[in-house]
ROFI-267770 format. One record per atom (N, C-alpha, C, O): x, y, z. Coordinates in steps of 0.2 Angstrom, whole numbers, padded with zeros to 4 digits, always signed. Example, Ala and Ser with C-alpha at 12.3 -4.5 7.8 and 13.67 -1.06 7.14 Angstrom:
2
+0066-0028+0039;+0062-0022+0039;+0066-0016+0039;+0071-0017+0042;+0064-0011+0035;+0068-0005+0036;+0064+0000+0039;+0067+0006+0040;
% end
This chain:
290
+0316+0554+0561;+0311+0557+0559;+0304+0554+0562;+0303+0548+0560;+0300+0557+0565;+0294+0554+0568;+0288+0555+0564;+0288+0561+0561;+0283+0551+0564;+0277+0552+0560;+0271+0552+0565;+0269+0547+0568;+0269+0558+0566;+0264+0559+0571;+0257+0555+0570;+0255+0554+0564;+0254+0553+0575;+0248+0549+0575;+0242+0555+0574;+0243+0560+0576;+0237+0552+0571;+0231+0557+0570;+0225+0556+0575;+0220+0559+0574;+0226+0552+0580;+0221+0551+0584;+0221+0556+0590;+0224+0561+0589;+0217+0554+0596;+0216+0559+0601;+0223+0561+0604;+0223+0566+0608;+0228+0557+0604;+0235+0559+0607;+0240+0561+0601;+0246+0561+0602;+0237+0564+0596;+0241+0567+0591;+0245+0573+0594;+0243+0577+0598;+0252+0573+0592;+0256+0577+0595;+0260+0575+0601;+0265+0578+0604;+0257+0570+0604;+0260+0567+0611;+0263+0560+0609;+0268+0558+0612;+0259+0556+0605;+0262+0550+0603;+0264+0550+0596;+0260+0552+0592;+0269+0547+0594;+0272+0546+0588;+0275+0540+0586;+0277+0536+0591;+0276+0538+0580;+0279+0532+0578;+0286+0533+0575;+0286+0537+0570;+0291+0530+0577;+0297+0530+0574;+0299+0523+0571;+0296+0519+0572;+0305+0523+0568;+0307+0517+0565;+0309+0512+0570;+0308+0506+0569;+0310+0514+0576;+0312+0509+0582;+0307+0507+0586;+0307+0502+0589;+0302+0512+0587;+0296+0510+0592;+0291+0516+0592;+0291+0520+0588;+0287+0516+0598;+0282+0521+0599;+0285+0526+0604;+0288+0524+0609;+0284+0532+0602;+0287+0537+0606;+0281+0541+0610;+0276+0543+0607;+0282+0543+0616;+0278+0547+0621;+0282+0553+0622;+0287+0553+0625;+0279+0559+0619;+0283+0565+0619;+0280+0570+0625;+0275+0571+0625;+0285+0572+0629;+0284+0577+0634;+0285+0584+0632;+0282+0589+0634;+0291+0585+0629;+0293+0592+0626;+0294+0591+0619;+0300+0589+0617;+0290+0594+0615;+0290+0593+0608;+0295+0597+0604;+0298+0596+0599;+0297+0603+0607;+0301+0608+0604;+0306+0610+0610;+0305+0614+0614;+0312+0608+0609;+0317+0609+0614;+0319+0616+0615;+0320+0619+0620;+0321+0619+0609;+0323+0626+0609;+0317+0631+0612;+0319+0635+0616;+0311+0630+0610;+0306+0634+0613;+0305+0633+0620;+0303+0638+0624;+0306+0627+0623;+0305+0625+0630;+0311+0629+0634;+0309+0632+0639;+0317+0629+0631;+0322+0633+0634;+0321+0640+0634;+0322+0643+0640;+0318+0643+0629;+0317+0650+0629;+0311+0652+0633;+0312+0657+0637;+0306+0648+0634;+0301+0649+0638;+0303+0649+0646;+0301+0654+0649;+0307+0644+0647;+0310+0644+0654;+0314+0650+0656;+0314+0652+0662;+0318+0652+0651;+0322+0658+0652;+0318+0664+0653;+0319+0668+0658;+0313+0665+0649;+0309+0671+0650;+0305+0671+0656;+0305+0676+0660;+0302+0665+0658;+0299+0665+0665;+0303+0666+0670;+0302+0669+0675;+0309+0663+0670;+0314+0664+0675;+0316+0672+0676;+0317+0674+0682;+0317+0675+0670;+0319+0682+0670;+0314+0686+0674;+0315+0691+0677;+0308+0685+0673;+0302+0689+0676;+0301+0688+0683;+0299+0692+0687;+0304+0682+0686;+0303+0681+0693;+0306+0686+0698;+0303+0689+0702;+0313+0687+0697;+0316+0692+0701;+0313+0699+0702;+0312+0701+0707;+0311+0702+0696;+0308+0709+0697;+0301+0708+0700;+0300+0713+0704;+0297+0703+0699;+0291+0702+0702;+0292+0702+0710;+0288+0705+0713;+0297+0698+0712;+0298+0697+0719;+0301+0704+0722;+0299+0706+0728;+0305+0707+0718;+0308+0713+0720;+0304+0720+0721;+0306+0724+0725;+0299+0720+0716;+0295+0726+0716;+0292+0728+0723;+0293+0734+0725;+0289+0724+0727;+0287+0726+0733;+0292+0728+0738;+0291+0732+0743;+0298+0726+0737;+0304+0728+0741;+0307+0734+0739;+0310+0738+0743;+0307+0735+0732;+0310+0742+0730;+0306+0748+0732;+0309+0753+0732;+0300+0747+0732;+0296+0753+0734;+0298+0756+0741;+0299+0762+0741;+0298+0753+0746;+0301+0756+0752;+0308+0758+0752;+0310+0763+0755;+0312+0754+0748;+0319+0756+0747;+0320+0763+0744;+0324+0767+0746;+0315+0764+0739;+0315+0770+0735;+0313+0776+0740;+0316+0781+0739;+0308+0774+0744;+0306+0779+0749;+0311+0781+0753;+0312+0787+0755;+0315+0776+0756;+0321+0778+0760;+0326+0782+0757;+0329+0787+0759;+0328+0780+0750;+0333+0784+0746;+0330+0791+0745;+0335+0796+0746;+0324+0792+0744;+0322+0799+0743;+0322+0803+0749;+0323+0809+0749;+0320+0800+0755;+0320+0803+0761;+0327+0805+0764;+0328+0810+0767;+0332+0801+0763;+0338+0802+0766;+0343+0805+0761;+0348+0807+0762;+0341+0804+0754;+0346+0807+0749;+0352+0802+0748;+0356+0804+0744;+0351+0796+0751;+0357+0791+0749;+0354+0786+0744;+0349+0782+0746;+0357+0786+0738;+0355+0781+0733;+0359+0775+0733;+0357+0770+0729;+0363+0774+0737;+0367+0768+0737;+0363+0762+0739;+0364+0756+0735;+0359+0762+0743;+0355+0756+0745;+0350+0754+0739;+0349+0748+0738;+0348+0759+0735;+0344+0758+0729;+0348+0754+0724;+0346+0749+0721;+0354+0757+0723;+0358+0754+0718;+0361+0747+0720;+0361+0742+0715;+0361+0746+0726;+0363+0739+0729;+0358+0734+0727;+0359+0729+0725;+0351+0736+0728;+0346+0732+0727;+0345+0730+0720;+0344+0725+0718;+0346+0736+0715;+0346+0734+0708;+0351+0730+0706;+0350+0726+0701;+0357+0730+0709;+0363+0726+0707;+0361+0719+0709;+0363+0714+0705;+0358+0718+0715;+0356+0711+0717;+0351+0708+0712;+0351+0702+0710;+0346+0712+0709;+0341+0710+0704;+0345+0708+0698;+0344+0703+0695;+0350+0712+0696;+0353+0711+0690;+0357+0704+0690;+0358+0700+0686;+0360+0703+0696;+0364+0697+0697;+0360+0691+0697;+0362+0686+0694;+0354+0691+0700;+0349+0686+0700;+0347+0684+0693;+0347+0678+0691;+0346+0689+0688;+0344+0688+0681;+0350+0685+0677;+0349+0681+0673;+0356+0688+0678;+0361+0685+0674;+0365+0679+0676;+0368+0676+0672;+0364+0678+0683;+0368+0672+0686;+0363+0666+0688;+0364+0661+0686;+0359+0668+0693;+0355+0664+0696;+0350+0660+0692;+0349+0654+0692;+0346+0665+0688;+0341+0662+0683;+0344+0657+0678;+0341+0651+0678;+0349+0658+0675;+0352+0653+0670;+0354+0647+0674;+0353+0641+0671;+0357+0647+0680;+0359+0641+0683;+0353+0637+0685;+0353+0631+0684;+0348+0640+0688;+0342+0637+0690;+0338+0633+0683;+0336+0628+0684;+0338+0637+0678;+0335+0634+0672;+0339+0628+0669;+0336+0623+0667;+0346+0629+0669;+0350+0624+0667;+0349+0617+0671;+0348+0612+0669;+0349+0618+0678;+0348+0612+0682;+0341+0609+0681;+0340+0603+0681;+0336+0613+0680;+0329+0611+0679;+0329+0607+0673;+0326+0601+0672;+0331+0609+0667;+0331+0606+0661;+0336+0600+0660;+0334+0596+0656;+0341+0600+0664;+0345+0594+0664;+0342+0588+0666;+0343+0582+0663;+0337+0588+0671;+0333+0582+0673;+0327+0581+0670;+0323+0577+0671;+0325+0586+0665;+0318+0586+0662;+0318+0580+0656;+0323+0580+0653;+0313+0576+0656;+0313+0571+0651;+0309+0574+0645;+0304+0577+0645;+0312+0573+0639;+0309+0576+0633;+0304+0571+0630;+0299+0572+0628;+0307+0564+0629;+0302+0559+0627;+0304+0552+0629;+0310+0551+0632;+0300+0547+0629;+0301+0540+0631;+0299+0536+0625;+0294+0537+0622;+0304+0532+0623;+0302+0528+0617;+0302+0520+0619;+0306+0518+0622;+0296+0517+0617;+0295+0510+0619;+0297+0506+0613;+0294+0506+0608;+0302+0502+0614;+0305+0498+0609;+0305+0490+0610;+0305+0489+0616;+0304+0486+0605;+0302+0488+0598;+0295+0488+0598;+0291+0488+0603;+0292+0489+0592;+0285+0489+0590;+0282+0483+0593;+0284+0477+0591;+0276+0483+0596;+0272+0477+0597;+0273+0474+0604;+0269+0471+0607;+0280+0474+0606;+0281+0471+0612;+0287+0474+0615;+0293+0473+0613;+0286+0478+0620;+0291+0483+0623;+0296+0479+0627;+0295+0475+0632;+0302+0479+0625;+0308+0476+0628;+0312+0481+0632;+0316+0479+0637;+0312+0487+0630;+0316+0492+0633;+0313+0499+0632;+0309+0500+0627;+0315+0504+0637;+0312+0511+0636;+0318+0515+0635;+0323+0515+0640;+0319+0519+0630;+0324+0524+0629;+0321+0531+0632;+0316+0533+0629;+0325+0534+0637;+0323+0540+0640;+0327+0545+0638;+0333+0545+0639;+0325+0550+0634;+0329+0556+0631;+0328+0562+0636;+0322+0564+0637;+0333+0564+0638;+0333+0571+0642;+0336+0576+0637;+0336+0575+0631;+0337+0582+0640;+0339+0587+0636;+0346+0587+0633;+0348+0588+0628;+0351+0584+0638;+0358+0583+0636;+0360+0576+0636;+0366+0575+0635;+0356+0571+0637;+0358+0564+0637;+0352+0560+0637;+0347+0562+0636;+0354+0553+0636;+0348+0548+0636;+0350+0542+0640;+0356+0541+0641;+0346+0538+0642;+0347+0532+0645;+0342+0527+0643;+0337+0528+0640;+0344+0521+0645;+0339+0515+0643;+0338+0511+0649;+0342+0509+0653;+0331+0509+0649;+0329+0505+0655;+0326+0499+0652;+0321+0499+0648;+0328+0493+0654;+0325+0487+0652;+0318+0486+0655;+0317+0488+0660;+0314+0483+0651;+0307+0482+0653;+0307+0477+0659;+0303+0478+0664;+0312+0473+0660;+0312+0468+0666;+0314+0472+0672;+0312+0470+0677;+0317+0478+0671;+0319+0482+0677;+0313+0487+0679;+0314+0491+0684;+0308+0487+0675;+0302+0492+0676;+0297+0489+0680;+0294+0484+0678;+0296+0491+0686;+0291+0488+0691;+0284+0490+0690;+0280+0486+0690;+0283+0497+0689;+0276+0499+0687;+0277+0506+0684;+0282+0509+0685;+0271+0508+0681;+0271+0515+0679;+0265+0519+0682;+0259+0516+0682;+0265+0525+0684;+0260+0528+0687;+0258+0535+0683;+0263+0539+0682;+0252+0535+0681;+0250+0541+0678;+0246+0546+0684;+0241+0544+0686;+0250+0551+0686;+0247+0555+0691;+0244+0562+0689;+0247+0565+0685;+0238+0563+0692;+0235+0569+0690;+0234+0573+0697;+0232+0570+0702;+0235+0579+0697;+0233+0584+0703;+0228+0589+0701;+0229+0592+0696;+0223+0589+0705;+0217+0593+0704;+0217+0599+0709;+0218+0597+0715;+0214+0604+0708;+0212+0609+0712;+0206+0613+0710;+0206+0615+0704;+0200+0613+0714;+0194+0616+0712;+0192+0614+0705;+0189+0618+0701;+0192+0607+0704;+0190+0604+0698;+0194+0605+0692;+0193+0603+0686;+0200+0609+0692;+0204+0610+0687;+0211+0606+0688;+0214+0606+0693;+0213+0603+0682;+0219+0599+0683;+0225+0603+0683;+0225+0607+0678;+0229+0603+0688;+0235+0607+0689;+0241+0604+0686;+0246+0608+0684;+0241+0598+0686;+0247+0594+0683;+0246+0587+0681;+0241+0584+0684;+0250+0585+0677;+0250+0578+0674;+0257+0576+0673;+0261+0579+0670;+0258+0570+0676;+0265+0567+0675;+0265+0559+0675;+0260+0556+0678;+0270+0557+0671;+0270+0549+0671;+0277+0548+0675;+0282+0550+0674;+0276+0543+0680;+0281+0542+0684;+0283+0534+0683;+0279+0530+0684;+0289+0533+0681;+0292+0526+0680;+0295+0524+0686;+0300+0527+0689;+0293+0518+0689;+0296+0516+0695;+0300+0510+0693;+0298+0505+0690;+0307+0511+0693;+0312+0505+0691;+0315+0503+0697;+0314+0505+0703;+0319+0498+0696;+0323+0495+0702;+0328+0500+0705;+0330+0499+0710;+0330+0505+0700;+0335+0509+0703;+0332+0516+0705;+0336+0520+0708;+0325+0517+0705;+0322+0523+0708;+0316+0525+0703;+0314+0521+0699;+0315+0531+0704;+0309+0534+0700;+0311+0539+0695;+0316+0543+0696;+0308+0539+0690;+0309+0544+0685;+0303+0548+0683;+0298+0545+0681;+0302+0554+0685;+0296+0558+0684;+0296+0562+0678;+0301+0566+0676;+0291+0561+0674;+0291+0564+0667;+0285+0569+0667;+0280+0567+0667;+0287+0575+0666;+0282+0581+0666;+0281+0584+0659;+0286+0585+0656;+0275+0586+0657;+0274+0589+0651;+0278+0596+0651;+0279+0599+0656;+0280+0598+0645;+0284+0604+0644;+0279+0610+0645;+0273+0609+0645;+0281+0616+0646;+0277+0622+0648;+0272+0623+0642;+0266+0624+0644;+0274+0622+0636;+0269+0623+0630;+0267+0617+0627;+0264+0617+0621;+0269+0611+0630;+0268+0605+0626;+0261+0603+0627;+0257+0605+0631;+0258+0599+0622;+0251+0597+0621;+0249+0592+0626;+0243+0591+0628;+0254+0588+0629;+0252+0583+0634;+0248+0585+0640;+0244+0582+0642;+0249+0591+0642;+0246+0594+0648;+0238+0595+0647;+0235+0596+0651;+0236+0594+0640;+0229+0595+0638;+0226+0589+0636;+0220+0589+0635;+0229+0583+0636;+0226+0577+0634;+0222+0574+0640;+0224+0575+0645;+0217+0570+0638;+0213+0566+0643;+0217+0561+0646;+0221+0557+0643;+0217+0560+0653;+0220+0555+0656;+0218+0548+0654;+0222+0543+0654;+0212+0547+0652;+0209+0540+0650;+0213+0538+0644;+0215+0532+0643;+0213+0542+0639;+0217+0540+0633;+0224+0539+0634;+0226+0534+0631;+0227+0543+0638;+0234+0542+0639;+0235+0535+0643;+0240+0531+0642;+0231+0534+0648;+0231+0528+0652;+0230+0522+0647;+0234+0517+0648;+0225+0522+0643;+0224+0516+0638;+0230+0515+0634;+0232+0509+0633;+0233+0520+0631;+0239+0520+0627;+0245+0517+0631;+0248+0512+0628;+0246+0519+0637;+0252+0516+0641;+0251+0509+0642;+0255+0505+0642;+0244+0507+0644;+0242+0500+0645;+0244+0496+0639;+0246+0490+0640;+0242+0498+0633;+0243+0494+0627;+0250+0493+0626;+0252+0488+0623;+0255+0498+0628;+0262+0497+0627;+0265+0492+0632;+0270+0488+0631;+0262+0492+0638;+0266+0489+0644;+0262+0482+0646;+0266+0478+0649;+0256+0482+0646;+0252+0476+0648;+0254+0469+0645;+0255+0464+0648;+0256+0469+0639;+0258+0463+0636;+0265+0460+0639;+0266+0454+0638;+0269+0465+0642;+0275+0462+0645;+0274+0462+0653;+0279+0461+0656;+0268+0462+0655;+0266+0461+0662;+0268+0467+0667;+0269+0466+0673;+0268+0473+0664;+0270+0479+0668;+0263+0483+0670;+0260+0485+0665;+0262+0484+0676;+0256+0487+0678;+0256+0495+0677;+0261+0498+0678;+0250+0497+0675;+0250+0504+0674;+0244+0507+0679;+0239+0504+0679;+0246+0512+0683;+0241+0514+0688;+0239+0521+0686;+0243+0525+0684;+0233+0523+0688;+0231+0530+0688;+0230+0533+0695;+0225+0530+0698;+0233+0538+0696;+0233+0541+0703;+0230+0548+0703;+0233+0552+0699;+0225+0549+0707;+0222+0556+0707;+0224+0559+0714;+0222+0556+0719;+0227+0565+0714;+0228+0568+0720;+0224+0575+0720;+0225+0579+0715;+0220+0576+0725;+0216+0582+0725;+0218+0587+0731;+0219+0585+0736;+0219+0593+0729;+0220+0598+0734;+0213+0600+0737;+0209+0603+0733;+0212+0598+0743;+0206+0599+0746;+0205+0606+0750;+0200+0607+0754;+0210+0610+0750;+0210+0616+0753;+0206+0622+0749;+0209+0626+0746;+0200+0622+0749;+0196+0626+0745;+0193+0632+0749;+0192+0632+0755;+0192+0638+0745;+0189+0644+0748;+0182+0643+0746;+0180+0642+0740;+0178+0644+0751;+0170+0644+0750;+0168+0651+0749;+0171+0656+0752;+0163+0652+0744;+0160+0647+0740;+0163+0647+0733;+0161+0643+0729;+0167+0652+0731;+0169+0653+0724;+0172+0647+0721;+0171+0647+0715;+0176+0643+0724;+0179+0637+0721;+0175+0631+0722;+0177+0626+0720;+0169+0631+0724;+0165+0625+0724;+0161+0624+0718;+0161+0629+0713;+0158+0618+0717;+0155+0617+0710;+0148+0619+0710;+0144+0619+0715;+0146+0621+0704;+0139+0623+0703;+0135+0616+0701;+0139+0611+0700;+0129+0616+0700;+0125+0610+0698;+0128+0608+0691;+0129+0602+0690;+0128+0613+0686;+0131+0611+0680;+0138+0608+0680;+0140+0604+0676;+0142+0611+0684;+0149+0609+0685;+0149+0602+0688;+0153+0598+0685;+0145+0600+0692;+0144+0593+0695;+0142+0588+0689;+0145+0583+0688;+0137+0590+0685;+0135+0586+0680;+0140+0585+0675;+0141+0579+0672;+0144+0590+0673;+0150+0589+0669;+0155+0584+0672;+0158+0580+0668;+0157+0585+0678;+0162+0581+0681;+0160+0574+0682;+0164+0570+0681;+0154+0573+0683;+0151+0566+0684;+0149+0563+0678;+0148+0557+0678;+0149+0567+0673;+0146+0564+0666;+0139+0561+0666;+0138+0556+0664;+0135+0565+0670;+0128+0563+0670;+0124+0569+0668;+0126+0575+0667;+0117+0568+0667;+0113+0574+0666;+0111+0578+0672;+0112+0575+0678;+0109+0584+0671;+0108+0589+0677;+0102+0586+0681;+0102+0587+0687;+0098+0582+0679;+0092+0580+0682;+0094+0574+0687;+0091+0573+0692;+0100+0571+0686;+0103+0566+0691;+0107+0568+0696;+0109+0565+0701;+0109+0575+0696;+0114+0578+0701;+0111+0577+0708;+0114+0575+0713;+0105+0580+0709;+0102+0580+0716;+0102+0573+0719;+0104+0573+0725;+0100+0568+0715;+0099+0562+0718;+0106+0559+0721;+0107+0556+0726;+0111+0560+0716;+0118+0558+0718;+0121+0562+0724;+0124+0559+0728;+0119+0569+0724;+0121+0573+0730;+0119+0570+0737;+0122+0570+0741;+0112+0568+0737;+0109+0566+0743;+0112+0559+0744;+0113+0558+0750;+0113+0555+0739;+0115+0548+0740;+0122+0548+0743;+0123+0544+0748;+0126+0552+0741;+0133+0552+0743;+0135+0557+0749;+0140+0558+0751;+0130+0561+0751;+0131+0566+0756;+0136+0571+0755;+0140+0573+0759;+0135+0574+0749;+0140+0580+0747;+0138+0586+0751;+0132+0588+0751;+0143+0589+0754;+0142+0595+0757;+0140+0601+0752;+0142+0601+0747;+0135+0605+0755;+0133+0611+0750;+0134+0617+0754;+0135+0618+0760;+0134+0623+0750;+0134+0629+0753;+0129+0634+0749;+0130+0634+0743;+0125+0637+0752;+0120+0641+0749;+0121+0648+0751;+0122+0650+0757;+0121+0653+0746;+0123+0660+0747;+0119+0664+0742;+0117+0662+0737;+0119+0671+0744;+0117+0676+0739;+0123+0679+0736;+0127+0682+0739;+0123+0679+0729;+0128+0682+0725;+0129+0689+0727;+0124+0693+0728;+0135+0692+0727;+0136+0699+0728;+0132+0703+0723;+0129+0709+0725;+0132+0701+0717;+0129+0705+0711;+0121+0706+0713;+0118+0711+0710;+0118+0701+0716;+0111+0701+0717;+0109+0703+0724;+0104+0703+0726;+0114+0705+0728;+0113+0706+0736;+0108+0712+0737;+0104+0712+0741;+0109+0717+0732;+0104+0723+0733;+0098+0723+0729;+0092+0724+0731;+0099+0720+0722;+0093+0720+0718;+0088+0714+0719;+0082+0715+0719;+0091+0708+0721;+0087+0702+0722;+0090+0699+0729;+0093+0693+0728;+0089+0701+0735;+0092+0698+0741;+0089+0692+0742;+0092+0688+0746;+0083+0689+0739;+0081+0683+0740;+0084+0678+0736;+0083+0672+0736;+0087+0680+0731;+0090+0675+0726;+0096+0672+0729;+0101+0675+0731;+0096+0665+0729;+0102+0661+0732;+0105+0656+0726;+0101+0655+0722;+0111+0654+0728;+0114+0649+0723;+0117+0644+0728;+0120+0645+0733;+0116+0638+0726;+0119+0632+0730;+0125+0629+0726;+0124+0628+0720;+0130+0629+0730;+0136+0626+0727;+0138+0619+0731;+0136+0618+0736;+0143+0615+0728;+0144+0609+0731;+0151+0608+0732;+0156+0610+0728;+0153+0604+0737;+0160+0603+0740;+0164+0600+0734;+0162+0594+0733;+0170+0602+0732;+0174+0599+0727;+0177+0593+0729;+0178+0588+0726;+0179+0592+0736;+0182+0586+0738;+0177+0580+0738;+0179+0575+0735;+0171+0581+0740;+0166+0576+0740;+0165+0574+0733;+0164+0568+0731;+0164+0579+0729;+0162+0578+0722;+0168+0574+0718;+0166+0570+0714;+0174+0575+0719;+0179+0571+0716;+0179+0564+0719;+0180+0559+0715;+0177+0563+0725;+0177+0556+0727;+0171+0552+0723;+0172+0547+0721;+0166+0556+0722;+0160+0552+0719;+0162+0551+0711;+0161+0546+0708;+0166+0556+0708;+0168+0556+0701;+0172+0550+0701;+0172+0546+0696;+0177+0549+0706;+0181+0543+0705;+0177+0536+0706;+0179+0531+0702;+0172+0536+0710;+0168+0530+0711;+0164+0529+0705;+0164+0523+0702;+0161+0534+0701;+0158+0533+0695;+0162+0530+0690;+0161+0526+0686;+0168+0533+0689;+0173+0531+0684;+0175+0524+0685;+0176+0520+0680;+0176+0522+0691;+0178+0515+0692;+0172+0510+0690;+0173+0505+0687;+0166+0512+0692;+0160+0508+0690;+0160+0507+0682;+0158+0502+0679;+0161+0513+0679;+0161+0513+0671;+0166+0509+0669;+0165+0505+0664;+0172+0509+0672;+0178+0505+0670;+0177+0497+0670;+0179+0493+0667;+0172+0496+0675;+0171+0489+0677;+0165+0486+0673;+0163+0480+0673;+0162+0490+0669;+0156+0488+0665;+0158+0484+0659;+0164+0484+0658;+0153+0480+0657;+0155+0475+0651;+0158+0479+0645;+0162+0475+0641;+0157+0485+0644;+0160+0488+0639;+0167+0490+0639;+0170+0491+0634;+0170+0490+0645;+0177+0491+0646;+0181+0486+0644;+0179+0480+0643;+0187+0487+0642;+0192+0482+0640;+0195+0478+0645;+0195+0480+0651;+0197+0472+0643;+0199+0467+0648;+0205+0469+0652;+0207+0467+0657;+0209+0473+0648;+0216+0475+0651;+0216+0482+0654;+0221+0485+0654;+0210+0484+0656;+0210+0491+0660;+0215+0491+0665;+0216+0486+0669;+0218+0497+0665;+0224+0498+0670;+0221+0498+0677;+0215+0500+0678;+0225+0497+0682;+0223+0498+0689;+0223+0505+0691;+0227+0509+0689;+0217+0507+0695;+0216+0514+0697;+0217+0515+0704;+0214+0511+0708;+0221+0520+0706;+0221+0521+0713;+0220+0529+0714;+0220+0532+0709;+0220+0531+0720;+0219+0538+0721;+0223+0540+0728;+0224+0536+0732;+0224+0546+0729;+0227+0549+0735;+0223+0555+0737;+0220+0558+0733;+0222+0556+0744;+0219+0562+0746;+0223+0566+0750;+0228+0564+0753;+0222+0573+0750;+0226+0578+0753;+0221+0583+0756;+0217+0586+0752;+0222+0586+0762;+0219+0591+0764;+0212+0590+0767;+0210+0584+0767;+0208+0595+0768;+0202+0595+0771;+0197+0600+0767;+0200+0605+0766;+0191+0598+0766;+0187+0603+0762;+0184+0608+0767;+0185+0608+0773;+0180+0613+0763;+0177+0618+0767;+0171+0616+0771;+0168+0611+0769;+0169+0619+0777;+0163+0617+0780;+0157+0620+0776;+0158+0624+0772;+0152+0617+0778;+0146+0619+0774;+0143+0625+0778;+0145+0627+0783;+0139+0629+0774;+0137+0635+0776;+0130+0634+0779;+0127+0639+0782;
% end
């Protein structure tokens, strides 16, 4: 029986008699049900564009065999393929990790849906907290354990609260559990830089929120770091106010500046001495300026 914490990681971090638990899938039955429902919806969604021309052929030729064959394949996918895929996915999904014992982690117990395993702290090389962003929105968050035997990727459940927690809070908690035993915790940010201009670029207010600065500081930072901009007339104002323009800012460059500002804040005297190592990865190319 676990006792949930009441701080910012409530629902994600809990305390048991054996140690501290990091929860990825809080409700096993709910997660299984969600995966099955989503899986059942996929074949019809894919099949609908194909069924329309098949239905047209059947109506034109009077032969309904091809339509029944297509419906049979859909039924087969729902009854056989979907459960198999869901089972394989959940078999490798991590429900929670428990850091044992309290105060000084000697081992990690990893609970899957159908089994569990134990990793000695001595066999754990490092832990990476990986975030993936697109257009300023976090698309995924996972904790990756790098052990002597390989990697264990731990992803939040579909409805789990971990996907909504702040990376800094989770990073600090992981560091508090592992730094006493000399295990490095890294924060890695991966940004999808293939953006559509201009709808997915940042507004001035969006930049201020991303950089955690006031709106009056945005212009100076944009100039200093050479952030690409795009100025356009919104469609809604094209007829009524053709001279009205909006300037938006390249998300790729914006994230680079956000990472730099975050590192500077982490190195400030107010940061803790055991701040985790931060790294980042880049992917793709941003949109050209207008």
